[in-house]
Every structure is written in C-alpha cells, then in structure tokens.
C-alpha positions in Angstrom: 87.4 168.3 101.4 88.5 165.3 103.6 91.6 164.6 105.7 93.8 161.6 104.7 96.4 160.5 107.2 99.4 158.7 105.5 101.6 156.0 106.9 104.3 158.5 108.0 101.7 160.6 109.9 101.4 163.3 107.2 97.9 164.7 106.9 96.6 165.7 103.4 93.5 167.7 102.7 92.0 166.4 99.4 88.8 166.6 97.5 86.1 164.2 98.6 85.7 161.3 96.1 89.3 161.2 94.9 90.6 157.7 94.0 93.6 156.2 95.7 95.5 156.2 92.4 94.8 160.0 91.8 95.9 160.7 95.4 99.1 158.8 94.7 99.7 161.0 91.6 99.3 164.1 93.8 102.1 162.7 96.1 104.4 161.6 93.3 104.1 160.4 89.7 106.7 157.8 90.5 104.6 156.4 93.4 101.5 156.3 91.2 103.5 154.3 88.6 104.4 151.5 91.0 101.3 151.6 93.3 99.4 148.3 93.4 96.7 148.9 96.0 95.8 150.9 99.1 95.0 150.1 102.7 92.2 152.3 104.0 91.5 152.2 107.7 93.2 148.7 107.8 91.2 147.3 104.8 92.9 146.5 101.4 91.3 148.5 98.6 91.6 148.7 94.9 93.5 151.7 93.4 90.1 152.8 91.9 88.5 153.0 95.3 87.2 156.5 96.1 87.9 158.2 99.4 84.7 159.9 100.7 85.5 160.5 104.4 88.5 161.2 106.7 90.7 158.1 106.8 94.1 156.6 107.2 95.8 155.4 104.0 98.8 153.4 103.1 99.7 153.2 99.4 101.3 149.8 98.8 103.7 148.8 96.0 105.1 145.4 95.0 108.2 146.1 97.1 106.4 147.5 100.2 104.3 144.6 101.5 102.8 141.2 100.9 99.4 143.0 100.2 101.2 145.0 97.5 102.6 141.8 95.9 99.2 140.1 96.1 97.5 142.8 94.1 100.1 142.4 91.4 99.9 138.6 91.5 96.1 138.6 91.5 96.1 140.7 88.4 98.5 138.2 86.7 96.1 135.4 87.7 93.4 137.1 85.5 95.9 137.3 82.7 96.5 133.6 82.9 92.8 132.8 83.0 92.3 135.1 79.9 95.1 133.2 78.1 93.6 129.8 78.9 90.1 130.9 77.8 91.6 132.1 74.5 93.5 128.7 74.0 90.9 126.4 75.6 87.5 128.1 75.2 85.6 125.2 76.8 87.6 125.5 80.1 85.4 126.5 83.1 86.8 129.1 85.5 87.0 128.3 89.3 89.1 130.5 91.5 92.5 132.3 91.1 93.8 133.8 94.3 97.2 135.3 95.1 99.0 133.3 97.7 102.1 133.9 99.9 104.3 133.5 96.8 102.7 134.0 93.4 99.2 132.8 92.6 97.2 129.9 91.1 94.1 129.4 89.1 91.8 126.4 89.0 90.1 125.2 85.8 87.6 122.6 84.9 89.1 121.2 81.7 88.8 117.8 80.0 92.5 116.8 80.1 95.4 117.8 82.5 97.7 120.6 81.2 100.8 119.3 79.4 104.2 121.0 79.3 103.5 122.0 75.8 100.2 123.5 76.9 102.0 125.5 79.6 104.4 126.9 77.0 101.5 128.1 74.9 99.7 129.6 77.9 102.9 131.5 78.9 103.3 132.8 75.4 99.7 134.0 75.3 100.0 135.7 78.6 103.0 137.7 77.3 100.8 138.7 74.3 98.0 139.9 76.6 100.6 141.9 78.7 101.9 143.5 75.5 98.3 144.4 74.5 98.3 146.6 77.6 94.5 146.1 78.1 92.8 148.5 80.5 91.3 146.8 83.5 87.9 148.1 84.5 85.8 147.3 87.5 82.0 147.2 87.6 79.2 145.8 89.8 75.9 144.0 89.1 72.9 142.8 90.9 72.7 139.1 91.8 70.3 138.4 88.9 72.5 140.3 86.4 75.6 138.6 87.8 74.1 135.1 87.4 73.1 135.9 83.8 76.5 137.2 82.9 78.1 134.0 84.3 75.5 131.6 82.9 78.3 129.6 81.2 80.5 129.4 84.3 79.0 127.0 86.9 81.7 127.6 89.5 81.2 131.3 89.4 77.5 130.9 89.7 78.0 128.8 92.8 80.1 131.6 94.3 77.6 134.2 93.4 74.8 132.2 95.1 76.9 131.9 98.2 77.1 135.7 98.6 75.0 137.3 101.3 72.0 139.4 100.2 73.0 143.0 99.6 76.8 142.2 99.3 78.5 143.9 96.4 79.0 141.6 93.4 81.9 143.1 91.5 83.6 142.1 88.2 86.8 143.0 86.4 87.1 143.3 82.6 90.2 143.3 80.5 89.6 143.2 76.8 87.1 140.3 76.0 87.7 138.7 79.4 85.4 139.3 82.4 85.9 137.6 85.8 83.9 137.7 89.1 86.3 139.2 91.6 86.5 141.5 94.7 90.0 142.8 93.6 92.2 144.6 94.0 93.8 144.9 90.6 96.3 147.0 88.7 95.1 149.5 86.1 96.2 147.6 83.0 97.8 144.3 81.9 100.9 146.2 80.7 101.9 146.9 84.3 103.1 143.2 84.5 106.6 142.6 83.4 108.1 139.1 84.0 106.0 135.9 84.4 106.7 132.2 84.9 104.4 129.2 85.1 105.8 127.0 87.8 103.8 123.8 88.1 100.4 122.2 87.7 98.4 119.7 89.7 95.0 118.4 90.5 92.9 120.1 93.1 89.4 119.4 94.4 86.9 122.2 94.0 86.8 124.1 97.4 89.3 121.6 98.8 86.6 118.9 99.3 87.5 115.4 98.1 83.9 114.8 97.4 83.9 117.5 94.7 85.2 117.4 91.2 88.9 117.3 90.6 90.0 120.5 88.8 93.3 121.4 87.2 95.4 124.0 89.0 98.3 126.0 87.6 100.8 127.8 89.9 102.7 130.8 88.6 104.5 133.9 89.7 105.3 137.4 88.3 107.6 140.3 89.0 108.1 143.9 88.0 111.7 143.1 86.9 113.3 140.2 85.0 116.2 140.2 87.5 113.7 139.5 90.3 112.3 136.5 88.4 115.9 135.2 87.9 116.6 135.5 91.6 113.4 133.7 92.5 114.2 130.8 90.2 117.5 130.4 91.9 115.8 130.4 95.3 113.5 127.6 94.0 116.5 125.6 93.0 118.0 126.0 96.5 114.6 124.9 98.0 114.7 121.7 95.9 118.1 120.9 97.4 116.7 121.7 100.9 113.5 119.6 100.6 113.6 117.3 103.7 112.1 114.5 101.6 115.0 114.5 99.2 117.6 114.8 102.0 115.8 112.0 103.9 116.1 109.7 100.9 119.7 110.7 100.1 120.9 110.1 103.7 118.7 107.1 104.4 116.8 108.7 107.2 113.2 107.7 106.7 110.9 106.0 104.2 107.3 105.6 103.4 105.4 102.7 101.8 101.8 102.4 100.5 101.4 99.1 102.4 101.9 101.1 105.6 99.8 104.0 104.5 99.9 107.7 103.7 101.4 110.0 106.4 103.0 107.2 108.3 106.8 107.4 107.7 109.2 104.8 109.0 112.5 105.9 110.5 115.6 104.1 109.2 118.6 103.6 111.5 120.2 107.0 110.6 116.9 108.8 111.1 116.1 106.9 114.3 119.5 108.0 115.7 118.7 111.7 115.1 115.3 111.3 116.7 116.7 109.4 119.7 119.4 112.0 120.4 116.9 114.9 120.0 114.4 113.3 122.4 117.1 112.6 125.0 118.4 116.2 124.6 115.0 117.8 125.3 114.2 115.4 128.1 117.5 116.1 129.8 116.7 119.8 129.6 113.3 119.3 131.1 114.6 117.2 134.0 117.0 120.0 135.0 114.0 122.3 135.1 111.9 120.1 137.4 109.7 118.3 134.9 108.5 114.8 135.6 108.1 112.4 132.7 105.2 110.0 132.3 103.9 107.4 129.8 100.2 107.4 128.9 98.2 105.2 126.5 97.9 106.2 122.8 94.1 105.6 122.9 91.2 106.4 125.3 87.5 106.3 125.5 85.4 108.9 123.8 84.1 109.9 127.2 87.6 111.3 128.1 87.4 113.7 125.1 83.8 114.6 125.8 84.9 115.5 129.3 87.8 117.6 128.1 85.7 119.3 125.3 87.9 118.0 122.5 85.1 115.8 121.2 82.9 118.8 120.3 85.7 120.8 118.9 88.1 118.3 117.5 86.4 115.0 116.5 86.6 115.7 112.8 90.4 115.5 113.1 90.3 112.2 115.0 90.4 108.7 113.6 87.1 106.7 113.6 85.8 105.1 116.8 86.8 101.5 117.6 84.0 99.6 119.5 85.4 97.1 122.0 83.1 95.3 124.4 81.1 98.0 126.0 83.6 100.8 125.3 84.1 103.3 122.4 87.8 104.0 121.9 89.7 106.4 119.8 93.4 107.0 118.9 94.3 110.1 120.9 95.0 113.4 119.0 96.6 115.1 122.0 97.8 114.3 125.6 96.3 117.0 127.8 93.3 115.0 129.0 95.5 112.1 130.2 97.8 114.5 132.1 94.7 116.1 133.8 93.9 112.8 135.2 97.5 112.2 136.4 97.4 115.5 138.2 94.0 114.5 139.8 95.4 111.2 141.0 96.8 112.7 144.1 95.8 115.4 146.7 97.9 118.5 145.9 99.0 121.3 148.1 99.9 124.9 147.1 103.4 124.0 148.2 103.6 121.3 145.5 102.9 123.7 142.7 104.1 124.1 140.0 103.8 120.5 139.0 105.3 119.9 135.5 104.2 116.7 133.7 106.0 115.9 130.5 105.8 113.2 127.9 107.1 112.3 124.5 103.7 111.0 123.4 102.4 109.5 120.2 99.4 111.2 118.9 97.2 110.5 115.8 95.4 113.0 113.6 93.3 112.2 110.5 95.1 114.3 107.9 93.7 114.3 104.4 96.0 112.0 102.2 96.6 114.9 99.9 97.9 117.1 102.8 100.5 114.7 104.3 104.1 115.5 103.5 107.2 113.6 104.5 107.9 114.2 108.2 106.3 117.7 108.2 102.7 116.7 108.1 102.0 113.1 109.3 99.1 111.1 110.7 101.1 109.7 113.7 103.4 112.2 115.5 105.5 112.3 118.6 104.7 115.4 120.7 107.3 117.0 122.9 104.4 117.8 125.3 104.2 119.2 128.8 101.5 120.6 131.1 102.4 122.8 133.9 99.9 123.0 136.8 100.4 126.4 138.5 98.9 128.7 141.0 97.6 132.0 139.5 100.5 133.9 141.1 103.0 131.6 139.3 101.7 132.2 135.7 104.1 135.0 134.8 107.2 133.3 136.1 106.5 129.9 134.6 105.5 131.3 131.2 108.7 133.3 131.3 110.7 130.1 132.0 109.0 128.4 129.0 109.9 131.3 126.7 113.5 131.3 128.0 113.8 127.6 127.3 112.6 128.2 123.7 115.3 130.8 123.3 117.9 128.5 124.8 117.0 125.6 122.4 116.5 127.5 119.2 119.0 130.4 119.5 121.8 129.1 121.7 121.9 125.3 121.1 120.8 125.2 117.4 122.0 128.7 116.5 119.0 129.8 114.5 118.8 133.5 113.5 116.7 135.6 115.9 115.3 137.7 113.0 113.6 134.6 111.6 111.4 134.3 114.8 108.2 136.2 115.4 106.0 136.0 118.5 102.2 135.8 117.8 99.6 136.2 120.5 96.9 133.8 119.2 93.4 134.9 120.3 89.9 133.5 119.7 87.9 134.9 116.9 84.5 136.6 116.9 82.9 133.2 116.1 82.7 132.2 119.7 81.0 128.9 119.1 84.3 127.4 118.1 85.7 127.9 121.6 85.0 127.0 125.2 82.1 129.3 126.2 83.4 131.5 129.1 84.0 135.2 128.2 85.5 136.0 131.6 88.0 133.2 131.3 89.0 134.3 127.8 89.4 137.9 128.7 91.5 137.0 131.7 93.8 134.6 129.9 94.3 136.8 126.8 95.1 139.9 128.9 97.6 137.9 131.1 99.5 136.6 128.1 99.6 140.1 126.5 100.9 141.6 129.8 103.6 138.9 130.1 104.9 139.6 126.6 105.0 143.3 127.3 106.7 142.8 130.7 109.4 140.6 129.0 109.9 143.3 126.3 109.1 140.8 123.6 107.8 142.3 120.3 104.7 140.5 119.2 101.6 140.7 117.0 98.1 139.5 117.6 96.1 137.1 115.5 92.4 136.5 116.0 91.1 133.0 115.3 94.4 131.2 116.0 93.8 130.3 119.7 93.2 126.7 120.9 89.6 126.0 121.6 90.3 126.1 125.4 92.5 129.1 125.6 94.9 131.7 124.0 98.5 131.0 123.3 101.9 132.4 122.4 103.0 130.9 119.1 106.6 131.3 117.9 106.3 131.7 114.1 109.5 130.7 112.3 110.4 131.7 108.8 112.0 128.5 107.4 114.7 128.2 104.7 112.0 127.2 102.3 110.2 130.5 102.9 107.3 128.9 104.9 105.9 130.5 108.1 105.5 127.7 110.6 104.6 127.3 114.2 106.8 124.9 116.1 107.2 125.9 119.8 104.1 127.1 121.5 102.9 128.1 125.0 99.2 128.1 125.9 97.3 129.3 128.9 94.3 127.3 130.0 91.7 128.0 132.7 89.1 125.7 131.0 90.4 122.1 131.4 91.1 122.4 135.1 87.4 123.4 135.5 86.1 120.6 133.3 88.2 118.0 135.2 87.5 119.6 138.6 91.2 120.0 139.4 92.2 121.5 142.7 94.9 122.1 145.2 94.7 122.9 148.9 95.7 126.5 149.5 97.4 128.2 152.4 94.0 128.9 153.8 93.1 125.2 153.9 90.5 125.6 151.1 90.3 124.1 147.7 91.6 126.3 144.8 91.7 125.8 141.0 95.1 125.5 139.3 95.8 127.0 135.9 97.4 124.9 133.2 100.2 126.0 130.9 100.4 123.8 127.8 103.8 124.0 126.1 105.7 122.3 123.3 109.3 123.2 122.7 110.3 120.9 119.7 106.6 120.7 118.7 106.7 117.2 117.3 109.9 115.2 116.8 108.8 114.6 113.2 108.2 118.2 112.2 111.2 119.5 114.0 113.5 117.0 112.2 112.0 118.1 108.8 112.6 121.7 109.8 116.2 121.0 110.9 117.1 119.1 107.7 115.8 121.9 105.5 117.6 124.6 107.6 120.9 122.7 107.5 120.6 121.0 104.1 121.3 117.8 106.0 124.6 119.1 107.4 123.6 118.4 111.0 125.9 119.5 113.8 128.4 117.0 115.1 126.4 116.2 118.3 123.3 115.3 116.3 124.8 113.7 113.1 123.8 110.0 112.9 127.3 109.1 111.7 129.9 111.5 113.3 133.1 110.0 111.9 134.0 107.8 109.0 137.3 105.9 108.9 138.7 105.7 105.3 141.8 103.4 104.8 143.8 104.0 101.6 144.4 100.2 101.2 143.7 96.9 103.0 147.1 97.2 104.7 145.6 99.7 107.2 142.4 97.6 108.0 143.6 96.2 111.3 144.7 99.7 112.5 141.3 101.1 111.3 139.4 98.5 113.3 141.4 99.4 116.4 140.5 103.1 115.9 136.8 102.2 115.4 136.7 100.3 118.7 138.5 103.1 120.5 136.1 105.8 119.2 133.0 103.6 120.0 134.2 103.2 123.5 134.2 107.0 123.8 130.5 107.0 122.8 131.1 108.3 119.3 129.1 107.1 116.3 131.6 105.9 113.7 131.7 103.8 110.6 134.7 102.0 109.0 134.6 102.0 105.1 136.5 98.8 104.3 135.5 98.6 100.6 138.1 98.1 98.0 137.6 101.6 96.4 139.9 104.5 95.7 140.4 106.9 98.6 139.1 109.9 96.5 135.9 108.0 95.8 135.4 107.2 99.5 136.0 110.8 100.5 133.5 112.2 97.9 130.9 109.7 99.1 131.4 110.6 102.7 131.0 114.3 101.8 127.8 113.5 100.0 126.6 111.6 103.1 127.3 114.9 105.1 129.7 113.1 107.5 131.2 115.8 109.8 134.6 114.1 110.1 136.6 111.7 107.9 139.8 110.0 109.1 142.1 109.1 106.2 144.5 106.3 107.2 147.6 105.4 105.2 150.9 103.7 106.0 152.3 106.8 107.6 149.3 107.2 110.0 149.4 103.6 110.8 153.1 103.7 111.6 152.9 106.8 113.7 149.6 105.8 115.3 148.0 109.0 114.1 145.0 110.1 112.0 144.7 112.6 109.1 141.5 114.5 109.7 139.2 115.9 107.0 136.0 117.8 107.9 133.0 119.1 106.0 134.1 122.6 106.7 137.9 122.7 106.6 138.5 119.9 104.1 142.0 119.1 105.5 142.2 119.7 109.3 145.7 118.1 109.6 147.3 115.0 111.2 147.1 114.4 114.9 147.2 111.8 117.6 144.1 109.9 118.3 143.7 111.2 121.8 143.9 114.8 120.5 141.3 114.2 117.9 138.9 112.6 120.5 139.5 115.6 122.8 138.7 118.0 120.0 135.4 116.5 118.9 134.2 115.8 122.4 134.6 119.5 123.2 132.7 120.3 120.0 129.9 118.0 121.0 129.7 119.3 124.6 129.5 122.9 123.3 127.0 121.9 120.6 129.1 123.8 118.1 
C-alpha cells in the first residue's frame, strides 16, 4: 500500500501501482468521468500513470485548471491530425501542442488549407469523435521509434533530439499513431464540441531558415454552450483589437516603405502619447526623479562593459562601422544612465538618485512577430534607474510598487483582480546570467522579503529574471485574454559593479550603490495598445485626443460655434467644430463612432440663449447649460481623471 495526499489534504491508502484514473474512480465515478490528467508531486501526468510510491496528487478536470484544459485540447489536436491524415494522406506531421487557449497542429502539405478543406477536416474530426476510439499509450526504443516514424521526417528529427535513455512514448487511436509525451484522455469520444479557428504559415521550430509549414488553430469544449460563449468572446476581441481601433480612430499607421514594426503616430495618436508621457513625467517629478536625454546609439564597448553584448546582442540591430568606432542602436538605457551617475562624485546624503528618461530603444524583432503598437522595433521606454544605498532598497521598491498601484488602479481604474505579482528569478541554466551566486541569492531574497513585508500575494517564476538581476513583474490579464508584463521593478547589484559606481559613505569610504530598474508604463507604444483594447477606444476625457465636438444644426449657428470653439481652446480643451453641411443625426452618429466624449449640439435656441446642449458617450443627452457651467463640469472631470 502507498499513501496519496490529495489537494484538500486528505490522505488515502491505496494499492501500489494504481493508475490515476482508477484512483479517481475510487473517489467518485463523477470525478473519473470528467478527469483529464493528474499532477503528481508537481508534475503533470497522464490518467494512465501508475502511482508506485507515497505522493501528492491533484486530479484535474477541464474546469479546474489550465493543465486540465491542455490535456483535453492536446487530445483534440491528435483528433485533428488523424482527420487530416485521412483526408490528406501525404501530409507530414510536425507538432500539435495545447496552448493558452485551444491548440494548433503544424503540417507539411503541398498547398495551404482552404476554407473548404477546413470544413471537411472539422466534419472528419466529428466522425472520429463519434467513433469513440480508445487512446492507448506505449513506448519504444529509439531504433524502434525511428522505424515506426520512417515516413514522418519531422517526428524523426524530434526523436533524434531526445537524450539517450529518455522515454520515447506514442499514443494510438484507431489507425493513427503519434509521437507524444501526453497527457491524453482515455478515448476520442470524451471530446464534445470543436471548432477550427484559423490557419496560417509557420516556420518549422519557429526558425525562418526552415521550411514553411501550414498551421491550423482550433479549440474544443466539453459543452456546446461553452463553445458558443467562446465564439462571442472572440467577436468581442475583434472589436477590441488595437490595430482595428487605431485605424478607425486615425491613431497610427504603418507602411512597407518605412518597414515592419515601425508604426507612425497620426495627430490623434500623437496627442494620446504626448498626454500620457507628460502625465507620467509629472508624477515622477513630484517623487524626486530627474529627467535626462541620452543618445539612441552607442559603441559596442558600452554594451560589452554592461554585459548586454554577451547576453543580448542577438536582439540588437547590426553594427554600424563609423571611422574607428563600432556603433549600435541601443536596446535599453541602463548603461547610459550608469555613466550619468558616474559623472559626479556622490555622497551617501545624495542617495537615492533617481534618473528617468522617455527613451527611444531599438530591438530586432522578427518581422513575423511585430504587431501594431504591441510589439515594435522602435519603442519609447518609460524608464528610470534609482541609485540607492542598501538600507534604502525596501523603502524605494515600496514606493515604486505604490506608484504602480496609483497609476493602474486609481488613475486608470483597472480591476485589481486582473493583476498578479510575479517574482522573476534566474533559472538553473546559470550561463544565461551574470555569474555571481552570492549577488543573486541576496537580490532574490531581498525582493521576496519586500513582497512579504508589504503583504502582496505573489508567485515565483524561474527563468524570467533579467540577465543582471531578479525582478518583480506585474502580470496583467488583458481584455483579449493575454497575460502581459507592463510595469516592472528590478533589483541590480551587477551593473554598479561592472561600471565601478560608488558613493562616499558616512565613514568617508567608498561604497557600492544598488540600482533599482523600473518601468511604470513600460513602453508608451505597448501601454497605448493595452489601453485601447481595455477601453475599446473609449478613452477617458483627460486622455481623449478630441474631447469635444461642436455640432451645429445649420449654417446659421456657425458664427456662434466658432466663438465656442475659441473659448474652449483658450481653456486648454481639445475641440473640433464640424461645419459640414450634413444632417445633425449623421454628425452625432459619426462623433459617437469616433468615441468623442462630449458633443455640443447647437441650434437657434442655444445660439439665442448663449447655451449648449450636451450629449455624452455615456448619458446620451446630458441637458442644456451655460457654457461656463459646461467648462466647469468637464474641467473637474479631467482633474479627477474620471
């Protein structure tokens, strides 16, 4: 007998060698019917996995966790591959993993899949599900595995990449066999609702030097109602796509003559960015930050000194040779700021010194990865480096985290439940990081202690640290369902050492400062893309590129409208006067489509009484009022960032 500890702390004594599925049946037949995989001592395992020693076990379902969903989706990816092999026998199999939402499978096939092909594939998948084929797992030696996959070159490559002695497992359903580590459901009949979503080209192993394969994305659910709900979510996401909103509202554009990943801000978009950048700079000034300007390029020697060259050069643009110098476009600003700190003799009384910059950085993103404003090749970083004494670390990290709360929760009103704090640590592959075990242990433990002292719930993630130090990343669940990092706070003992930074301590001796790297908005570009998708383009009044639109009913009110426009502009408000000879209903509908916060409808009565009839996005008709009252109302709204 062995002892199995369940998630709720219950201890079960069961016979050695029992499978996870059979143990689930002992607990409840209902649980066994919906179980998709198990987590044994923290590792995801197939339902067929046999328990041979004391362990902890969580039995997952589609509803209980992402791992539970992934087992369900991974099984469906095999159903899709089986359907394609039935319909297109010459197709070669690549990989078919479950992802955050659904799954994909890559195929080497002569022609791209058409819409008609996808309809046939979906129909064949439903047929395979109805056949309720039992899914069996088996393992082979490397030689046997290569022989079995002799007609599948991509599978053979994966087999050859496996380490000697590593298990080579396969899953079989009917006539279909696939190389796979699992986990999988017991049969194809467990799958209920499926939908093929899209298809695209994808390089084998993500390498543009490899062959272009055909990828199909799809999803599946245990209930038809869940699929219907998901399709509605996808429709909402299309409406929220910042690229669509950016085009509809004339915010930014791209052009092949400029290049991939290099968006150009149009006047409306430039207004949003200007206001955002002034907003964050004003906040920083109140907290004692000092702003600088530094060049967008530097010699390779700067990045060799900082260590970025060894760890980051693949993400930089190519070297430009000028006279006797080798220059590169900078990917980050910290090395420049280290030299600014070093430019003067510093005393312990001067610290903390907070150097901030809205700086243009350049990173060589693959052309297939760039996306609107979210992923670009030139970005504007809301960057800052705090040079602190060791005894100031806790207080200053706390201030950074409070600033993040103030910006995201108070001023922008985002929901706290969509924010998660991640302590990003180095991985066991230490060669990827600055080589100093003592420094890493000190920095990681200090950030962990700060989060605990501030009573902030957090989780830890190995391999997510910067090469020079650990960090606190604020992970945000966006309206599109993405998990993104925007604000971040990093602790760095390495760069002060590499640049030989110092301050004179109270004892008259030289001491080494610690650097806190922090970004609140991240990059202006990514923050704007995030903001547009969260708000569907309905930006708050203080940030809207056009705050007010004046809409006359006829030409008779034009002179009064011009007077109103001048008065509003003198108050620092962003206003447009729609003087076109169009019906008022058409003008109102167009202003609503443009997401204008306030519309002033002006007719003879308003002109005669020197008033304005106010319509808003939210209230539709907000009533008629004197101009001074309207100005007072919206200036209060702007000041309070409502």
